[in-house]
C-alpha positions, 0 to 999 in steps of 0.5 A: 759893606762887603762886595757882591760875589758878582765882582761888581763896583765896590763901595768905599767901605769895601775898598777900605777893607780890602786895603786892611787885608792887603796890610795884613789885617784880617778881619774874621767877620769879613765875608768876600767872594773867592774870586775877591780873595785870590785877587787880594792874595796875588796883590799882596804877595806882589807888594810884599815879595816883588815880582817872581817872574823877572825873567819874562820882564827881561824877555819882554824888555828884549822884545820891545828893543828888538821891535824898536830896532826893527822898526827903525830898520823898516823906517830906513828901508821905507826912506830908501824906497820911497814907500813902506816895504811890502810886509812879509807873509808867512801863510799866503793864499796861492791861486791855481796858476801860482801853484802850477808855476812852482812845479819843477820838472828838472830831473837831469840835475843831480847834486852828486854822481848818479848811482849805477848799482842800487843799495845794499840789500836790493837787486834792483833799483825797482825793489829798492824804490819798492821798499823805500815807498812802503816805509813812507806810504801806507795807502791801500792801493800801493799796500796791495801793489806791494803785496803783489809785486814784491815777490816778483822783484827779489832779483833783476832777472825775476823782474825781467821775466815778470815784467808784464805782470808788474807793469799790469799791476802798476798801471791798473792802479793809476786811477783817481782813487789812488791819489794818496798812493800816486806818488809811490806808484809813480816812483815805481814806475820810473824805477821799472824804466831804469832797470829794463831800459831797452826791454821797457821802450818797445811796448811799456813806454807807450802804455805808461804814457797812455795810462798817464794821459788817462789819469790827466783826463781826470780831476788829477789834472787840477792838483799841482802836487800830483802833476809834479810827480806824474811829469817827474816820472815821465821826465825820468822814463825819457831819461833812462830811455834817451838812447833808443827814444832819441835815436828815432824821434819820430817814433817817440813823438808818435808815442807821446802824442796822446799826452802832448795834445791834452785839452788843457794847456798847462798839461801840455806845457808839462808834457813839452817840458818832459819830452823836450830832453829827447830833442836836445840830446838827439844825435845829428846823424841821418838828419834825425832832428830835422826828420823829427821837427817836420814830424812834429809839424805834420802832427800838428798840421793835421786837421783837428775835429774842432777849432779848439782842438787844432788850437790845442794841437798848435799850442802843444807842438810850439811849446815843445819846440820852445822847450827844447830851445830854452837854456839856462839864465834866460838864454837859449840852448846851445842846441837850439838852432837846429831846432829853430832852423827847420821850425822857421823854414819847414818846406813841405809839411806832410799830412801825419806823423807815422811810418806812411809820412816818414816814407813819403817824406824820403821819397819826396827828397828824391822825386817829390812824391807830393805832386799830386797833393791838393794846393789848398791843403798843403797851404793849409797845413803850412799855415798851421805850421807857421802858427806853430812857429808863432807859438815857439817864438812867442814862448822863447821871447817871454823866457829870454831876455835882451842880449841873450837871443841875438841868434834866434833873431838872426834866424828869424831875419834870414828866413824872412829876407830869404822868403821875400827874396824868392817871392816873384823872383823871375828872370826879369828880376835877376838884378834886384835879387843880386843887388838884395843879396848883396845887401844882406848880412853875412850871418844870414847867407850862412843860414840860407845855405842850410835852409835850401835843403828844406824848401821845395825846389819847384814851389809856385809863385803863389806858394812862395808869396804866401811863405814870405807872408808867414815868415813875416807874421813869425817876425811880427809875433816876436816883435809884439811880445811885451812890445819889442822889449826882447828885440836886439836891434831895430835896424835890421828890422827896418832894413828887412822892411826897405830892402826885401819886404816892400820891394817883394810886395811890389813884384807881387802886386805887378805879377798879380796885375799881369796874371789877373786873367790867369789861375792856377800857380800865378800870384793872385790878389788873394796871395797879395792881400795875405802878404800885405797883411803880414807886412802891415802887422809887422809895421804896426808891431814896430810902431807900438814898440817905439812908443817910448824909449826903452830897451833897443827903442830910440822913440817915435823919432826912429819910426818917423825916419823908418816910415818913409819907406813904408809907402808900398804899404798903402800905394801897392795893395788893394784899397780895402788893405790901404785903408786898414792899415791907415785906419789902424795907425789912425786909432793908435794916433787918437789914443796918444801914440806918438810913434803912430802919429810920426808914422802917419806924418811920414806916410802923409805924402803917399796916404793922402792921394791914396785916400783922396782916390778912394773918396773919389773912385769908391763905388758900392758894386766895386770888389774891395772897395771902401765906402767914400764916407769912411775914407773921407772921415779917416782922411779928415782924422789924419789931417787933424791928428797931423795938424794938431801936433805942434811938436811934430808940425812939419811947416806951412806947406804941409799945413796948406796941403792937408787944407787942400786935401780936405777941401778936395774931399768934402764935396764927396763926403 
């Protein structure tokens, strides 16, 4: 029975017929399907003449051997790593953040010597770029631009003569609809700046930056490939115009302000990377760099229309300072010191960036023209300048590595020491001031001589107290980054708190008590509260960094010894501030922080009486008072945490003291 044409299951008779056909017996009466005939013929040829695809078999065997060898290598790698190695994928989805991180704007490192003349056949770099891009780009916008600009750039004198027409035609086509032509148009823009140089800077540079800023307001800002071309063009323009732009940093910052204050963070960072080159190559003559940094701080310190806009301005200015200070191999640039010195201790901050602020700054160096400025507004601007320094230091800590940022830490600690010594350092404190100055490191002394010119000579005690608070905030921000992973050595930080910060806090507290009935330029309770909050932030950052033994951290035991000098953070501050400090340490201790428990153990002699005083004297109508129940609860939690810590138990006497304090506080609760 012949098989069915559909290729179903064969019967025994059909199999016998098929076998006969394979052996060469042909039955003319046999009816089979064409599909079955092809199968039978293929099997017959293979059985009689062998496999004609021997090369494929050899290739298959080689692939099998290679796979077995690679699998054995994978097994060795897995045994070495203790886990299966990650599989390499050639096609991987990348989100927007990953694509933005791959953008490279480094246009200052070239493989060979830079060319000073265009290639043969072109009279200028603009014509050379125009011809090259015409071969690679067929976009409609670029084709129209080439048709319009090519007759105007046959020679360099012709390009100089028609520069306005060429620039107008070029900038008018920087629109989102020309996304396929933007790469070629931006290449022509930087080539135009290379040809014109000094003629390009007065008007064309600012017009080009504003055109790029307008382009970044569209959806082009979400396309990393076009972003790279746009900011590479800006970086090239800064490179070709570095002499006129770096010679007057205030003017250069004013021209790039619109792009640096963009609403999106990654655009601000790219703009900072392109413009930071000017801060690095700027000459030191006529205090040019210091004026530029102070102009940048004044620009960021100007009040924005909203909190979001103000934060964007602060981040943009901090990113620019950080990019100017970054160096190769996760280190600092050789000229980072002159930028950071002014940023960490800026003195008086002007109101805006412009010719008027420059004239005012020149006058302030001689006769202090800012005396009529409102103290609160000046203090607010100085606070924003400190926030800029925090952004810059945080970015630098993320870029650098331990062992390569010692100079930054020296400058941070030097600024904090000097600010602390100046706080309420009157004639009666001359002895203490001389003693603390003798204990300071030699490196900080060199810094202080340079920094003196940036500090107002007639700053009030209140302003100096707030300046010290902001200097400590910057140090705390650096310690908080990666939980102290970038700290070179913790001993100078502990010495800062012991010898400078808490003595200054005691002096400020005493001065506030003496002047509590006065107002104006004297230190008040609000100034002491700001300073105490900064010191508390630094102490908590140090406690968080010592939870484990890693890097420069020696673990909780080093905090146990250093926290003995932190009693002023509890005894010489308002009750609410002492309560907030102890509550923060107690929260960390409850979450399992050994360093916070060690700090509480060392602070117990000063903390427990202060908490008992809060329990007994807190009233509902007292200003800055703490609820008695909350204080008693905190006291109980602190004592429980210390009693349950078997590893750091202080002995029977400490246990008896904690029990007596609990018994004393229980009636009030």
